[in-house]
Backbone as a ProteinNet text record, in pm:
[ID]
protein_1_A
[PRIMARY]
MNTFLYEVAGIDGDYANLRRTDIESDELKLVARALLPAEISEGTKLKYEWMQYEIIE
[TERTIARY]
-1372.7	-1266	-1147	-1029.4	-908	-875.6	-807.1	-758.1	-606.2	-539.7	-394.6	-353.2	-244.2	-192	-60	-42.9	75.7	128.5	253.1	313	375.5	360.5	419.9	570.9	645.3	791.6	857.5	791.2	847.6	750.2	768.2	684	775.9	739.2	818.7	724.8	705	617.3	473.3	418.8	278.9	259.4	363.6	356.7	407.2	360.6	407.9	449.2	556.3	599.8	543.4	468.5	407.4	473.2	491.6	549.8	443.5	420.7	324.4	373.7	283.9	320.2	249.3	154.3	82.3	151.8	253.6	336	482.1	573.8	716	741	780.2	808.2	895.8	995.6	1080.3	1037.3	938.7	892.1	812.3	826.8	749.8	646.4	533.6	425.7	415.4	426.5	417.1	271.1	219.2	77.7	66.1	-20.8	-45.7	-105.7	-55.2	-104.4	-250.6	-301.3	-443.5	-533.5	-481.6	-559.5	-549.8	-462.9	-437.2	-497.2	-522.3	-570.2	-470	-520.3	-435.3	-340.5	-374.4	-297	-176	-143.7	-33.7	101.4	192.8	332.9	412.1	545	625.6	596.7	574.7	544.4	396.5	310.2	165.8	125.9	41.3	-7.9	-142.8	-157.7	-278	-339.7	-470.8	-542.5	-604.2	-585.9	-645.1	-754.5	-876.9	-991.4	-1097.7	-1161.4	-1266.8	-1218.7	-1095.6	-1035	-1018.3	-1003.7	-981.3	-874.5	-796.7	-696.2	-750.9	-728.9	-764.7	-656	-638.5	-536.4	-583.1	-490.9	-521	-417.5	-447.5	-355.5	-256.4
-1234	-1168.2	-1150.3	-1160.7	-1147.1	-1000.7	-978.3	-846	-851.4	-751.4	-743.5	-609.5	-607.4	-484.5	-449.7	-321.4	-273.8	-146.8	-116.7	11.5	66.6	196.1	258.2	265.7	190.1	185	296.7	344.5	452.2	495.1	617.3	671.7	712.6	669.3	698.8	747.7	878.8	936.2	892.3	825	781.3	646	592.2	460.5	463	368.3	352.5	207.9	188	54.1	23.5	-86.4	-126.2	-252.3	-256.4	-374.2	-432.7	-563.8	-630.9	-625.3	-597.2	-592.4	-699.9	-768.8	-873.3	-1008.7	-1019.3	-1140.5	-1098.6	-1190.6	-1165.4	-1171.1	-1057.6	-1054.6	-934.6	-955.3	-846.3	-797.6	-864.2	-827	-697.9	-617.8	-495.2	-511.7	-447.7	-451.2	-311.5	-301.6	-174.8	-148	-34.3	-1.8	140.2	159.1	293.1	381.2	502.8	593.8	628.2	616.6	644.5	547.4	431.4	332.1	350.8	442.7	463.3	595.4	609.3	737.9	849.4	967.3	1079.3	1126.1	1101.9	1154.6	1071.2	966	877.7	947.4	900.5	940.1	818.7	826.6	714	686	558.7	518.7	506.4	552	540.6	394.5	358.8	221.6	210.8	103.1	82.8	-53.5	-59.7	-186.6	-205.5	-325.2	-359.7	-461.2	-425.7	-513.1	-478	-576	-556.7	-468.8	-495.5	-428.8	-278.7	-233.9	-93	-79.5	27.1	60.3	172.2	160.8	270.3	288.6	412.2	445.6	399.6	337.5	296.8	360.3	366.6	425.6	322.5
164.2	91.6	185.3	132.4	211.8	238.8	348.5	385.5	392.7	334.1	334.3	391.3	467.6	525	457.5	425.2	355.1	420.2	389.6	423.9	296.6	273.4	155.5	177.4	97.1	110	30.9	-71.7	-153.1	-260.3	-306.9	-413.7	-527.6	-647.8	-766.4	-876	-882.2	-984.1	-965.3	-1066	-1063.6	-997.4	-936.4	-875	-731.4	-652	-514.5	-494.9	-419.4	-381.6	-243.6	-233.9	-108.1	-55.2	76.9	143.8	235	224.8	313.7	456.7	549.3	690	770.7	710.2	783.4	774	688.9	678.1	662.9	684.7	661.2	510.6	452.8	309.8	277.4	192.6	145.7	8.2	-51.5	-184.9	-179.3	-285	-297.5	-407.7	-388.6	-487	-547.4	-679.3	-749.1	-782.4	-733.7	-751.4	-805.9	-903.6	-957.5	-848.6	-835.2	-731.1	-750.4	-871.4	-896.3	-820.1	-782.3	-708.4	-557.5	-513.3	-370.9	-324.6	-193.3	-142.2	-175.5	-208.5	-250.8	-141.2	-14.4	98.4	135.6	61.8	103.1	95.1	178.7	174.5	221	214.4	259.1	405.7	437.9	575	605.2	514.8	536	540.5	635.5	648.5	577.9	501.2	420.8	446.3	428.4	431.3	293	236.8	107.8	133	96.6	118.2	15.5	-40.1	-140.1	-255.2	-299.2	-414.6	-395.2	-268.8	-238.4	-130.8	-140.9	-40.4	47.1	179.6	269.2	373.2	416.1	514.6	651.1	726.7	865	956.7	1082.9	1181.2	1228.5
[MASK]
+++++++++++++++++++++++++++++++++++++++++++++++++++++++++

């Protein structure tokens, strides 16, 4: 399974905009906050693996 690294670029209500950090990309991915860890804030780094997001340092 692939692993993707993201950073929370912004939070807008029930959604968060994520930016890939493991590749060069300006595109944002809109993700429902219900799918993300509750503790996220702007700038939080995330790892997506096995259909789950987790906070990384």
